[in-house]
Short mmCIF file of the C-alpha atoms (twelve columns), coordinates in Angstrom:
data_MODEL
# 
_entry.id   MODEL 
# 
loop_
_atom_site.group_PDB 
_atom_site.id 
_atom_site.type_symbol 
_atom_site.label_atom_id 
_atom_site.label_alt_id 
_atom_site.label_comp_id 
_atom_site.label_asym_id 
_atom_site.label_seq_id 
_atom_site.Cartn_x 
_atom_site.Cartn_y 
_atom_site.Cartn_z 
_atom_site.pdbx_PDB_model_num 
ATOM 1  C CA . MET A 1  115.594 221.831 334.548 1 
ATOM 2  C CA . ASP A 2  117.383 223.791 336.585 1 
ATOM 3  C CA . GLU A 3  118.900 222.415 339.709 1 
ATOM 4  C CA . ARG A 4  117.743 224.293 343.041 1 
ATOM 5  C CA . ASP A 5  120.116 224.125 346.387 1 
ATOM 6  C CA . TYR A 6  119.983 226.849 349.061 1 
ATOM 7  C CA . ARG A 7  122.825 227.255 351.665 1 
ATOM 8  C CA . ILE A 8  122.173 229.408 355.410 1 
ATOM 9  C CA . ASP A 9  125.253 231.138 357.053 1 
ATOM 10 C CA . ARG A 10 125.600 233.448 359.986 1 
ATOM 11 C CA . GLU A 11 125.985 236.909 358.807 1 
ATOM 12 C CA . PRO A 12 129.470 238.034 360.181 1 
ATOM 13 C CA . ASP A 13 128.083 240.675 362.801 1 
ATOM 14 C CA . GLY A 14 125.921 237.762 363.956 1 
ATOM 15 C CA . ASP A 15 122.176 239.254 364.269 1 
ATOM 16 C CA . LEU A 16 120.827 237.418 361.095 1 
ATOM 17 C CA . TRP A 17 121.212 233.911 359.243 1 
ATOM 18 C CA . LEU A 18 121.219 234.521 355.834 1 
ATOM 19 C CA . LEU A 19 119.362 232.287 353.248 1 
ATOM 20 C CA . GLU A 20 121.444 232.274 349.762 1 
ATOM 21 C CA . LEU A 21 119.139 231.008 346.885 1 
ATOM 22 C CA . ILE A 22 121.423 228.693 344.362 1 
ATOM 23 C CA . GLU A 23 119.886 228.107 340.698 1 
ATOM 24 C CA . ASP A 24 122.574 226.408 338.331 1 
ATOM 25 C CA . ALA A 25 125.353 226.907 340.493 1 
ATOM 26 C CA . GLN A 26 124.673 230.455 340.598 1 
ATOM 27 C CA . VAL A 27 123.532 232.564 343.909 1 
ATOM 28 C CA . VAL A 28 119.957 234.401 342.083 1 
ATOM 29 C CA . TRP A 29 118.894 235.188 345.188 1 
ATOM 30 C CA . VAL A 30 120.298 236.044 349.849 1 
ATOM 31 C CA . PHE A 31 117.669 236.554 352.405 1 
ATOM 32 C CA . PRO A 32 118.266 238.025 355.303 1 
ATOM 33 C CA . CYS A 33 116.349 235.788 358.037 1 
ATOM 34 C CA . ASP A 34 115.724 235.845 361.854 1 
ATOM 35 C CA . SER A 35 116.591 232.393 363.024 1 
ATOM 36 C CA . HIS A 36 118.035 229.547 361.499 1 
ATOM 37 C CA . ASP A 37 114.930 227.706 361.599 1 
ATOM 38 C CA . GLU A 38 113.175 230.216 359.532 1 
ATOM 39 C CA . ALA A 39 116.102 230.226 356.820 1 
ATOM 40 C CA . LEU A 40 116.009 226.322 356.944 1 
ATOM 41 C CA . ALA A 41 111.942 226.754 355.920 1 
ATOM 42 C CA . ALA A 42 112.326 228.975 353.391 1 
ATOM 43 C CA . GLY A 43 115.161 227.137 351.416 1 
ATOM 44 C CA . THR A 44 112.677 223.879 351.706 1 
ATOM 45 C CA . VAL A 45 109.965 226.200 350.216 1 
ATOM 46 C CA . TRP A 46 112.352 226.911 347.695 1 
ATOM 47 C CA . ILE A 47 113.319 223.078 346.923 1 
ATOM 48 C CA . CYS A 48 109.686 222.113 346.979 1 
ATOM 49 C CA . GLU A 49 108.651 224.603 344.236 1 
ATOM 50 C CA . ASP A 50 111.330 223.167 342.086 1 
ATOM 51 C CA . ASP A 51 109.541 219.652 342.740 1 
ATOM 52 C CA . ALA A 52 106.347 220.596 341.763 1 
ATOM 53 C CA . ASP A 53 107.191 222.629 338.736 1 
ATOM 54 C CA . ASP A 54 107.872 218.987 337.052 1 
# 
């Protein structure tokens, strides 16, 4: 089973939040989000999809 995680960071210029989706310690996708809440929701879905695959 792949280990999934995510990281949320503010873009350097401060306009967007960057959601990094991580699988097996490798960033597999970076998604720009307008708000921290949007990034958090998408990251939560990413984790839940892994649980649903079990």
